[in-house]
C-alpha positions, 0 to 999 in steps of 0.5 A: 186621143186626136181622133177625140180632139177631132170629134170634138171640133166636128160637134162643134161646126155641126152644132152651129148648123143645126142651131140655124136650121133648128131656130128657123123650124121653130120660128115658122112653127110659131108663126104658122100656129100663131103662137108666141115663139117664146111658148114654141120654144119652151115647149117644142124647141125646148123638147128638141134640144133636151132629146140628146140629154133624154137619149143619153140618160135612157140608154146609161139607165138601161145600161146599168149605169144611171149615175150617168144620166142623173149627172148629165141631165142635172149637170145641163141644167147648170151649164145652161144658166151659168155657161150658155145664158152668161154667154149670151148675155156677154153678146148684148143684154136680153130683152124678154117679156116678164110675164112669157119666162116668169112661169117657166123660170120659177118651174125651173128653178122649184124642180132643181131644188125639189131635185135636190131635196129628193137626192139628200139620201142618195136615191131618187125612187121611182114614187119621186120620179112619177112625182116629177113627171106629174110636174111636168105634166101640169106644166106642159098643160099650163103651156097648152093653155097659154098657147091657145089663150094667145093665138094670135089672128090669121096672117097673110105673112103665115102664108110664106112658111110652108109646112114642109119647109118648117118640118125639114128645117127642124128635122134637119137642124135637130139630127145635126144637133144630136150628131152633135152632141154625141161627137162631143159626148164620144170624144169628152168619154174617151178623154175621160177614160184614161183620168178614171172619173167617177160616172156622175162626175162624167154626166156632170161635167164633160157629158153635159157639155157635150149634150148642151150643145143643141141649147148652145147653138139655138141660144146663140144663134136666136140671140144674133138673130135678135130674137131674144125671147127664143133664146131664153125660153129654149134654156129655161124649158130645157131646164124643165125639161131635164129636172121633171120629165128626163130625172123622173 
């Protein structure tokens, strides 16, 4: 039990460090590519912070325990909105451009409702999974087009963001975030195992909390640094990735 508690604490510390580095990488990439930071956060940033959910869900499915993966993906979406966004709002009111988040908000809510309808019979078929992935590809295509449309003119300040520095911050931060998620998941699973909790419930609660550490760290760091659009974009984009890509 002591090991599990230490694992949870170490995960929290690594999440804070990783969130700071990863935020620098996302903002640097957005400036380098001359695209809005909110779009970079909702796509690349969200994909990266959702990698723990993708990893857990894939391994769980391969090992014959899809309930953990499904619970993790759906539970993480609840954690993102009901916990992480709520905590960010307690820190301060969030200021974002309505046009930037309108698409992601609608898709995130719609995808969650769709999964609920698909799961009514207790099974999400391969055809339904293909439909979710197709929806994800459409959403991603729309974001790529929007990024091209909003791409800004070259700016001398971009020269300060060197590609190698952007890559090192992004990769290093992501590595720390994944390690943080793994530590939290390991500790949580060890604690939960002794209580005989069903796989789906473990995935939707303790595992979801653990794999949501990257989103929590990235969002709070972004909000404290005044980048509200990055924080909100990361959360909404992560929900879309979880619902459409990971579940699909």
